N, C-alpha and C positions, 0 to 999 in steps of 0.2 A: 379265215384260216386257209392257208394254201392247200390245194389238193395234192395228193401223193402221186398223181399222174396228170398228164396233159390231156384234157378232153378233146382238144382240137387235133392233137396228134393221133389220139385214138380214133377220131372220126376219119382221119386220113387212112388209117389201116383198114377200117370197115369199108371205105370207099374203094380201096384197092381190091379187097376181098370180093366185093360185088362186081368187080370188073368195070366200074364206071370210069369215065374219062375225065381229064382235066383235074387230076388230084392236086397238082401244085397250085392251080388257079383257085380251087376251093379252099385250100389251106391259107393262101394269101388273103383272100377276101374275108374269110372267117376270122383270121388273126387281126386284120385291120379293124373289123367291126368290134372285136373284143377289146382291143387296145383303146378304141374310142370310148368305150364304156368305162374303162379304168381311168383314162385321162380325164374324162368329164367329171367323174366322181371326185378325183383328187383335186382338180381345179376348183370345183364348187365347195369342197370341204375347206380349202384354204381361204376362200373368199367369204364364207358364211359368217365368220366372226365380225366381218365388216358390214354385214347386212347386204351383201352383194351375191350375185351368181355371175356366171361368165357373160351372159347376154347383157346384164346391166353394166358390167365392167366395160365391155366393148363399146357400149354407147358413150359412157363417160370418157373413155380414152379417145374415141373418135372426135368428140366435141372438144376435148382439151387440146387436140392437135390443130384445130382451126384457129386462125388469128383472132376472130371475134368471139370464139367460144360458143358458136351457134350454127345450126344447120336447119334447113327445112326438113320436116318429118319424112317426106318422100325421099329425100336424098339420103337420109340415114338408112332407110330400108334398102336403097340401091347399094350403098357402100357395104353394108353388112349382109347383103344377100338374104334378107328375111322379108316375110310378108308384112304389109302395112299394118295389119291387125296386131301382129307381134310387136312391132315398134310402138304402137299406141299403148299396148299393155305394159311394156317395159318403161316407157316414159311416164305412165301414170304412177307406177311404183316408185320411180326415182323422184317424181314430183312430190309424192306423199312423204318421202323422206327428206324433202327440201334439198335435194341434190341438183335438180334442174327445175326450170320453169318453162311454161309454154306461153307464147305470145303470137299475136296475129302477124303474119308476114306483111310488112309494109309495101312490098312490091307485088303481092298477090293476096288481095283481101280474103280469098277463100282458103289460102294456105296457112299453115301453122309452123312457127319456128320452135325448136327446142334449144334452150339457152342453159349453159352450164353455170351453176352458182359456185361461189367460193368453197362451200362445203363439198360440192361435187368434185371440184378440182382436187381437193385434199383426198377424197375417197379414191379417185383414180390413181393418185400417187401411192396411196396405201395399198391398193389392190395390186399394183405393179410390183411393189416390194414384196408382198405376200407370195405372189407367184414366182418371183425371182428366187425366193428362199427355197422353193421346191423345184427349181429348174423347170418351171411351167408344167409340172407334172411328169416330167420325163426323167426323173432320177432313176438310175439303173440302166439307162439306155446308153449305148456306146457313143462317145463324142463324135467319132467319125461318121456314124450312121445318122446322128442328128444333123451334122453339117450337110449331108447330101440328101436328106429326106425331102427338103423343099423342092430341090431340083428334080428328084426322082418322081415326085407326085404331081408337079405342075403340068407335066405332059398329059397325064391322065385327066386332070381337071380341064385342060384345054380341049382335049378330044371329046369331052362330055359337055362342052358349052359353058363351062364355069368362068373362063376368062379367054381372052384372045391369045392365039399362039404368038409367042415373042413379046407379050405385054410386059413381062417382068425380066426381060433378058439382061437388064443392067443391074439386077440385084446381086449383091455379094453378101453371103452369109459367113460371118466369122464366129468361130467357137471360142468362148472364153476358157481360160485354163484354170478353172476353179476359183476365180476371184469374184467375190460377192461385193456388191456395192449398191449404188442407186438403182432402183427398179427400171427395167426397160420394157417397153410395150411389146406385145406379141408381134411377130413378123407379119401375120395376117392382117392385124389391125393397122400396122404402120403402112403397109402397101396400100390399103384402102384409103388411108389418109392422104397418101401421095396422089391417088387417083381423084379424091375429092378436091384436093387443092388445085391439081392441074386442069380439071374440067370446070372449075368454078370461076366465072368471070364477073359475077355481080359483086360490087363492093359491099363489104360487110359480111359476106358469106365465106371469106377466105381466112 
């Protein structure tokens, strides 16, 4: 149930009354944190009927974008920017649901490949469609703001070591005019797929 007042706005007033500095910065940071919570909950709710959450969905989509449908486990962690232990846990869940399988890396006997199964490819497509139906959790957000959010935030990400400056300079974000159709992958995952493809030179990993 929606509150009858905005607690973040109320916090801003209290901040000012205390004479504390950087009210605008505090409001922006707190708003982004709260929006992340809302967005995460909406995305997971849309994926739950499919037996997925966002982390599992991202792995499926990343694998589906590779030519061979497989990647080393370490590379999955690099592309999705998560710890190796998190990748292992996610892959175990996907494997239990028969969406992926693990195999020994033929080029590195100590390494492990995660390979997408046909059921996993279908799940990735279904998940993309489910998220597309809710505008990836951004329903209610102004289209122009959506269009420029990526560019506005990438500078902050680069400044904090999340990606190299200029690494995504060629990306063009287009806003659809309310036309729904075949699901499209998240921009975040699509960019990571491009990075995975462009930096992979071993046959069978592309």
